[in-house]
C-alpha positions in Angstrom: 38.2 96.3 161.5 39.7 99.5 162.2 42.1 100.8 159.3 45.6 100.1 160.3 48.4 102.8 159.5 51.3 101.8 157.4 54.4 101.1 159.3 57.5 102.9 158.5 60.6 101.7 156.8 63.8 101.7 158.8 66.6 103.8 157.3 67.8 102.0 154.1 70.5 99.6 154.1 73.3 99.7 151.4 72.9 96.7 149.2 76.4 96.3 147.4 76.7 100.1 147.2 74.7 100.8 144.1 71.3 99.7 145.6 69.4 100.4 148.8 67.5 97.7 150.8 64.4 98.8 152.6 63.1 96.9 155.6 60.0 96.9 158.1 57.9 94.6 160.1 54.0 94.7 160.1 52.9 95.5 163.6 49.8 93.6 163.3 51.4 90.0 163.0 55.5 90.4 162.9 55.7 89.8 159.1 58.9 91.1 157.9 59.2 92.8 154.5 62.4 93.5 152.5 62.1 95.5 149.3 65.0 96.2 147.0 64.3 98.5 144.2 66.3 97.6 140.8 65.2 99.2 137.7 67.6 97.3 135.6 64.8 95.1 134.1 61.1 95.5 134.1 60.7 92.3 136.4 59.9 91.4 140.0 61.1 88.5 142.2 58.6 87.8 144.8 59.9 85.4 147.5 58.4 84.1 150.7 61.0 82.8 153.3 59.7 80.7 156.2 61.8 80.0 159.2 61.1 76.4 159.2 62.9 73.4 157.8 63.8 69.9 158.4 65.5 70.8 161.6 62.1 71.8 163.0 60.8 68.2 162.7 60.9 65.5 165.3 62.1 61.7 165.2 59.5 59.7 163.5 58.1 62.8 161.5 61.0 63.5 159.5 60.3 64.7 155.8 57.1 66.7 156.9 58.7 70.1 155.9 59.4 68.9 152.4 56.2 67.2 152.0 54.2 70.2 153.1 56.1 72.3 150.3 54.5 69.8 147.8 51.0 70.2 149.2 51.3 74.0 149.0 51.0 73.7 145.3 47.8 71.5 145.3 45.4 74.4 145.6 43.3 76.3 148.1 39.5 77.0 148.4 39.9 80.1 146.2 42.1 78.5 143.7 41.8 74.8 142.9 44.5 72.5 141.8 46.6 73.8 138.9 45.2 77.4 138.9 48.1 78.8 140.7 50.5 77.7 138.0 48.3 78.5 135.3 47.8 82.1 136.5 51.5 82.7 136.8 52.3 81.2 133.4 49.5 83.4 131.8 51.2 86.4 133.4 54.6 85.5 131.7 56.1 84.3 135.1 57.5 81.1 136.7 57.3 79.7 140.2 59.0 77.1 142.3 60.0 76.3 146.0 62.6 74.6 148.0 63.0 73.1 151.5 66.3 73.0 153.4 67.3 72.3 157.1 66.9 75.8 158.1 64.2 77.3 155.9 61.5 76.8 153.3 61.2 79.3 150.3 58.5 80.0 147.7 59.2 82.4 144.9 57.7 83.9 141.8 59.5 85.7 139.0 57.1 87.8 137.1 56.8 91.0 134.9 56.7 93.9 137.4 53.1 94.7 136.4 51.9 91.4 137.9 52.8 92.2 141.6 49.2 92.2 142.8 48.4 88.7 141.3 51.5 87.3 143.0 50.7 88.9 146.5 46.9 87.6 146.3 48.1 84.2 145.4 50.6 83.9 148.2 48.5 85.2 150.9 45.7 82.8 150.0 47.8 79.8 150.3 49.6 81.0 153.4 46.0 81.5 154.9 44.8 77.9 154.3 45.9 74.4 153.5 43.2 73.1 151.4 44.2 69.4 150.7 41.9 66.7 150.7 42.8 63.1 151.9 43.0 61.7 148.4 45.3 64.6 147.4 47.5 64.1 150.4 48.0 60.5 149.9 48.7 61.0 146.2 51.5 63.5 146.9 52.9 61.5 149.7 53.3 58.9 146.9 55.0 61.4 144.9 57.6 62.2 147.7 58.2 58.4 148.3 59.0 57.9 144.6 61.4 61.0 144.8 63.2 59.4 147.6 63.4 56.1 145.8 65.1 58.1 142.8 67.3 60.5 144.8 68.4 58.1 147.5 67.4 54.6 147.4 68.5 54.1 143.7 71.3 56.8 143.6 74.7 56.1 145.1 75.4 59.9 145.8 72.4 60.4 147.6 72.5 57.2 149.6 76.2 57.9 150.7 75.6 61.5 151.4 72.5 60.7 153.7 74.6 58.1 155.6 77.5 60.7 155.9 75.3 63.2 157.7 73.8 60.6 159.9 77.2 59.6 161.0 78.7 63.1 161.4 75.7 64.4 163.4 73.9 61.4 164.6 70.5 60.2 163.6 68.7 61.8 166.3 70.1 65.2 165.6 68.2 67.5 163.1 71.2 67.9 160.9 71.7 64.3 160.9 68.4 63.3 159.3 67.7 64.1 155.7 65.4 66.9 154.4 63.6 64.4 152.2 62.8 62.5 155.4 63.6 58.8 156.2 61.3 56.4 154.1 59.6 54.8 156.9 58.7 58.4 158.4 57.4 59.7 155.2 55.0 56.7 154.6 53.7 57.1 158.1 52.9 60.9 157.7 49.1 61.7 157.9 47.1 64.7 156.6 46.6 65.6 160.3 50.4 65.7 160.8 50.6 68.2 157.7 47.9 70.4 159.0 49.2 70.7 162.5 52.7 71.5 161.2 51.3 74.0 158.9 49.3 75.6 161.7 52.4 75.7 163.8 55.0 77.2 161.3 53.3 78.7 158.4 52.5 82.0 160.1 53.5 85.7 159.2 55.6 86.1 162.4 57.8 83.2 161.1 58.1 84.5 157.6 59.9 87.2 155.6 58.8 88.6 152.3 61.6 89.7 149.9 60.6 91.7 146.8 63.4 92.7 144.4 63.1 94.3 140.9 61.4 97.3 139.2 59.2 98.4 142.2 58.7 101.4 144.3 59.1 100.6 148.1 56.2 102.6 149.4 53.8 101.0 147.0 55.0 97.6 147.7 54.5 98.2 151.4 51.1 99.6 150.9 50.0 96.5 149.0 51.6 93.9 151.2 50.2 95.5 154.3 46.8 95.7 152.9 46.9 91.9 152.0 48.8 90.4 154.8 47.9 92.4 157.9 44.7 90.3 158.6 46.8 87.1 159.0 47.1 86.1 162.7 50.6 85.4 164.3 51.1 81.9 165.8 53.5 81.3 168.6 55.5 78.2 168.8 57.7 77.0 171.7 61.5 77.5 171.6 63.0 74.3 170.2 65.2 72.4 172.4 68.1 71.3 170.1 70.2 68.5 171.2 73.7 69.4 171.7 76.6 67.9 169.5 79.4 66.4 171.5 82.8 66.1 169.9 83.6 63.3 167.4 86.2 61.4 169.3 87.5 59.1 166.7 87.1 58.4 163.0 83.8 56.7 162.1 83.9 54.4 159.2 81.2 52.6 157.3 81.1 50.4 154.1 78.3 50.9 151.8 77.6 48.2 148.9 75.9 49.7 146.0 75.3 49.3 142.4 78.2 51.4 141.1 81.0 50.6 138.5 83.9 51.6 140.6 84.7 52.1 144.2 84.2 55.6 145.8 85.2 57.1 149.2 83.5 59.9 150.9 84.8 61.9 154.0 83.1 64.3 156.0 84.2 66.8 158.8 82.0 69.1 161.0 82.6 72.7 160.3 81.6 76.2 161.5 78.1 77.7 161.1 77.2 79.6 158.0 77.5 83.1 159.7 80.9 82.6 161.2 83.9 84.0 159.3 85.7 80.4 159.3 83.0 79.3 157.0 84.1 81.7 154.5 87.9 80.7 154.9 86.8 77.0 154.8 84.9 77.6 151.4 87.9 79.3 150.0 90.2 76.5 151.1 88.0 73.9 149.5 88.1 75.9 146.1 91.8 75.8 146.5 91.7 72.0 146.8 88.8 71.1 144.2 87.7 74.3 142.4 88.3 73.7 138.8 90.7 71.9 136.7 93.8 73.6 138.0 92.9 73.0 141.7 95.3 70.8 143.6 93.3 67.7 144.1 92.0 67.7 140.5 95.6 68.3 139.0 97.0 65.7 141.3 94.4 62.8 141.3 92.7 63.3 137.9 95.3 64.6 135.5 98.5 63.6 136.7 98.2 60.4 138.3 94.7 59.3 136.9 93.6 57.7 140.0 90.0 59.0 140.1 87.6 60.1 137.6 85.8 62.7 139.9 86.9 64.5 142.9 84.8 67.4 144.6 84.5 69.2 148.0 81.9 71.2 149.4 80.6 72.8 152.8 77.0 73.2 153.5 75.5 76.7 154.7 73.6 75.4 157.8 73.0 77.8 160.5 74.5 76.1 163.6 77.2 73.9 162.1 78.3 72.8 158.8 79.7 69.6 157.1 82.7 69.8 154.7 82.9 66.7 152.6 85.3 65.2 150.1 84.3 62.7 147.3 86.7 60.6 145.4 85.4 58.3 142.7 88.0 55.9 141.6 88.9 55.1 137.9 88.5 51.4 136.8 91.1 49.2 138.3 92.4 52.1 140.6 92.4 52.3 144.6 90.6 54.7 146.6 93.0 53.9 149.5 95.9 55.5 147.4 93.8 58.4 146.1 92.8 59.2 149.6 96.4 58.8 151.0 97.3 61.4 148.4 94.5 63.8 149.2 95.4 63.5 152.9 98.8 64.5 151.9 97.5 67.5 150.0 95.4 68.6 153.1 98.5 68.4 155.3 100.5 70.4 152.9 97.9 73.2 152.7 97.7 73.2 156.5 101.2 73.4 156.9 102.5 75.6 154.0 99.3 77.3 152.9 98.5 78.5 149.4 100.9 80.8 147.5 99.7 84.4 146.9 99.1 83.6 143.3 97.0 80.6 144.0 95.1 82.5 146.7 94.5 85.5 144.5 93.3 83.1 141.3 90.7 81.5 143.6 89.5 84.7 145.1 89.0 86.1 141.7 87.1 82.9 140.5 84.9 82.9 143.6 84.1 86.7 143.4 83.2 86.2 139.8 80.8 83.5 140.3 79.3 85.4 143.4 78.7 88.5 141.3 77.3 86.4 138.5 74.6 85.0 140.8 73.7 88.5 141.8 72.9 89.7 138.3 69.1 89.1 138.4 66.4 90.1 140.6 65.9 86.7 141.8 69.6 86.1 142.6 69.5 89.2 144.7 66.3 88.3 146.5 67.6 85.0 147.3 70.6 86.3 149.0 68.6 88.7 151.0 66.2 85.9 152.2 69.0 83.4 153.1 71.0 86.1 154.9 67.9 87.4 156.8 67.0 84.0 158.0 70.3 82.2 158.6 72.5 85.0 159.6 70.1 87.8 160.9 71.6 90.3 158.4 69.7 90.6 155.0 72.9 92.2 153.5 75.1 89.3 154.7 76.1 88.4 151.1 78.4 91.5 150.9 79.7 90.8 154.4 80.6 87.4 153.0 82.3 88.9 149.9 84.4 91.1 152.1 85.3 88.2 154.2 86.4 86.1 151.1 88.3 89.1 149.9 90.3 89.5 153.1 91.2 85.8 153.5 95.0 85.3 154.0 97.3 82.5 153.5 97.5 82.2 157.3 93.8 81.9 157.6 93.8 79.0 155.2 96.6 77.3 157.0 94.7 77.6 160.4 91.3 76.6 159.2 92.4 73.6 157.2 94.3 72.4 160.2 91.4 73.2 162.6 88.6 71.5 160.5 90.1 69.1 158.1 93.4 67.8 159.6 93.2 67.8 163.4 89.7 66.5 164.2 88.5 63.0 163.5 86.1 62.4 160.4 83.4 60.2 159.2 84.4 58.1 156.3 82.3 55.9 153.9 83.8 53.4 151.5 81.5 52.5 148.7 82.1 49.1 147.1 80.6 47.9 143.9 77.7 45.5 144.3 75.2 43.7 142.0 72.5 44.6 144.6 72.1 46.5 147.7 73.6 45.4 151.0 
């Protein structure tokens, strides 16, 4: 093989002002590389982000992205089961992975001197899927047990799964769970996993993020030498089903072994890259972010109707889901709690937050954001998420500027547009000695 010349980095991007992010793409196979030098600690976070998640599955094969993540830790021809973890631990590091709707991520956090080890291990398992039939069946059983623990036997998991299916539809990729439906998981085969691996686990569908005590040119040299031999694989453009408007409220009752009633509501929201997602996130913090938030103060502290209230909005690429959870106190009514919660939503949509309230929440959110970026791993995670979901590896600071710029008028508009005017999905969880 003829020796390939190193690709050049594009002009560096400012990453928060104090750091510079270097980016390039390997011409041999389309692998993207992002390097963030940060000499604040002698460590490096090495993350592999793959543009594949549960949204890339098909009906009848849900859960295969998550199962494949498990299989990637079962060894290769070069490194048998257990050796990957053992080598990382001997080097003083730790590793893990996660699967989501829009991406799958693998990471190692190690001393900076161990970069070559991590590169060799990650290239090896991106190259081959060395899983026997016995190992496959054993790990599939592990995932089945995981689903039982997190969904079948967990009220929050079961209700959340049903809410997404109601809001997006069971045939839409955002409507089925990343864990997969139980029947689908049990029917997955080793051949399914190998085909899915060959289709999606390729360098042109991946981004490597390296953050920490490194020199960009040296990282590029090592990554290029190790990864350039991996061939690209081309996959057809996915035809995602369109989402029609939710024309009326959808309502279901879920009977579950839980001591008190709960109510869960969900509204479709904007995609993660949209500015309205930032405004909606801040609005939910005004409503449930901390002990002084509107709903916590009203429903938990003053009226003592619920023991728990929370809201969140997921960072999906195409569309999001904002949810509201209310867990009633013993002897209290979820109907009354939800009526008062709706009243607070309408008040926020009509009058908006006060300047003091808005400033307090902004400061709280910014503190949390900056705290999450203190480590090399936290910075690398934001780079990978931004690159894959928004197309901008520095999107974290775009989001921070968006949050800082949110006005009371923005909050009023977005709360009305997403939480007041459109219909919602609603689940009433009723206590039961058994499952319905």
